[in-house]
C-alpha positions in Angstrom: 112.6 133.5 125.3 115.1 130.7 124.5 115.1 127.1 123.5 117.3 124.2 123.6 117.2 122.4 120.1 118.9 119.3 118.7 120.5 120.3 115.4 122.5 117.8 113.4 123.1 115.6 116.5 124.2 118.4 118.8 122.4 120.6 121.2 122.2 124.3 121.0 120.6 127.1 123.1 119.1 129.5 120.7 117.1 132.9 120.9 115.4 134.9 118.2 117.5 136.6 115.6 120.7 134.7 116.9 123.4 133.7 114.3 124.6 130.3 114.8 127.2 127.9 113.2 126.1 124.3 113.2 127.6 121.2 111.7 127.1 121.1 107.9 123.5 120.8 106.6 122.6 119.9 103.1 120.4 122.9 102.5 120.8 125.8 99.9 121.8 129.2 101.0 118.6 131.3 101.6 116.4 128.6 102.3 114.3 128.2 105.4 114.8 125.2 107.7 112.6 123.9 110.6 113.9 122.0 113.7 111.2 120.0 115.6 113.6 118.3 118.2 112.9 121.0 120.7 114.2 119.7 124.2 113.2 122.9 126.3 111.5 126.2 126.1 111.8 129.0 128.5 109.2 131.8 128.0 108.8 134.6 130.7 110.0 132.5 133.6 107.9 129.3 132.4 110.0 126.4 131.6 108.7 123.6 129.4 110.8 120.5 129.4 110.1 117.7 126.8 110.2 113.8 127.4 112.4 113.7 125.4 110.8 116.4 123.0 108.3 119.0 123.3 105.3 117.9 121.0 104.4 120.6 118.4 107.4 122.8 119.3 109.3 124.4 116.4 112.3 126.4 115.6 112.5 128.1 112.2 115.8 129.3 110.7 117.3 130.8 107.6 120.4 129.4 106.1 123.2 132.0 105.6 125.7 130.0 103.9 128.7 127.6 104.6 132.0 128.8 106.3 135.2 126.9 107.0 136.2 126.6 110.6 139.8 127.1 112.0 142.4 124.5 110.9 142.8 121.6 113.1 146.2 120.0 113.1 146.8 116.2 113.9 150.3 115.3 114.8 151.4 111.7 115.4 154.8 110.8 116.7 156.6 107.7 118.1 159.6 108.3 120.3 162.9 107.1 119.3 161.6 105.4 116.1 161.9 108.3 113.6 158.1 108.4 112.8 156.2 111.6 112.7 153.1 112.5 110.7 151.4 115.9 110.4 147.8 116.0 109.1 145.0 118.5 109.4 141.6 119.7 108.2 139.1 122.4 108.3 135.6 121.6 109.4 132.8 122.9 107.2 130.0 124.8 109.1 126.6 126.0 108.1 125.6 129.6 109.2 122.0 129.9 110.2 119.8 132.7 111.8 117.1 131.8 114.2 113.8 133.5 112.9 111.0 132.1 115.1 110.5 129.9 118.2 107.1 128.3 118.3 106.0 126.6 121.6 102.6 125.0 120.4 101.4 123.0 117.4 98.9 124.7 115.1 95.3 123.9 116.2 94.5 121.7 113.1 97.3 119.2 113.7 96.4 119.0 117.7 92.8 118.3 117.0 93.7 115.7 114.2 96.2 114.0 116.7 93.4 114.0 119.4 91.0 112.1 117.2 93.6 109.5 116.1 94.3 108.9 119.8 90.6 108.5 120.6 90.2 105.9 117.8 93.4 104.2 118.7 92.5 103.5 122.3 89.9 100.7 121.8 92.1 98.9 119.3 95.0 99.1 121.9 92.8 97.8 124.6 91.8 94.8 122.6 95.4 94.0 121.8 96.4 94.0 125.4 94.4 90.7 126.3 96.8 88.0 127.4 97.1 85.1 125.3 96.4 81.5 126.8 99.8 79.8 127.5 100.4 76.5 126.0 101.3 73.9 128.6 104.6 72.1 127.9 105.1 68.5 129.3 108.2 67.7 127.7 111.1 67.1 129.9 114.5 68.7 129.3 117.4 66.1 129.6 119.5 66.4 132.7 122.7 68.4 132.4 125.8 66.2 132.4 127.9 66.4 135.4 131.5 67.0 135.1 133.9 64.0 135.9 135.1 64.0 139.5 138.8 64.5 140.0 140.8 61.7 141.5 142.9 62.6 144.5 146.5 63.4 143.5 148.8 60.6 144.1 151.5 61.2 146.8 155.2 61.5 145.8 157.6 59.2 147.6 159.3 61.2 150.3 162.9 62.0 149.6 165.6 60.5 151.6 166.8 62.3 154.6 170.5 62.8 154.9 171.9 60.7 157.7 173.1 62.4 160.9 176.8 63.1 161.0 178.8 61.1 163.4 180.7 63.1 165.9 184.5 62.8 165.3 186.7 61.7 168.3 
C-alpha cells in the first residue's frame, strides 16, 4: 500500500514505516503529525484518485528531528568586469517516519457530513432561483469617430537633367 501526499507544498510517494526528509515543519521532535492532503492511494491493486484530494484519507507520521542538507553553492560572475561573488546555504529538512495510511474517514465524521449535506440541499435549491433582471432604457453615448486623415500633398517633381547635345 502506498499513497501520494502533499506535504509542505511538495508531493511525496509514501509507504508505511518509510523515513522521509521533507521541507522544514514547525513541529517539535517526537510529536505526531497528520497529513490530510492525500492525492492518491493504492491498496492491493485498487487505485483511488482524488479530485483534487480523497475525502477522509489521512497519513500519520512521527517527527524524528531536523537535519541539514548538503551545502548549495551560488556563484555569480560577469565576464571581463572583475566581478565575482560566492554565496551558499544549507537547507534545513525535517525527518519524519510514516506510521499509518488511512483510506477512509471514521464513521462518525462521515455520518455527520451526510446529514449536513442533506440539510444544505434545500437551501441551495432556493438560492439558485434566477433574479428578475432590471430593464435598462438609458442609451449609451455613441463612440467618437477618429478624425479622417487628409490625403498627403504631392511634392513638386524634381527637374530632370537636360539631355546632352551631341558634340560635332
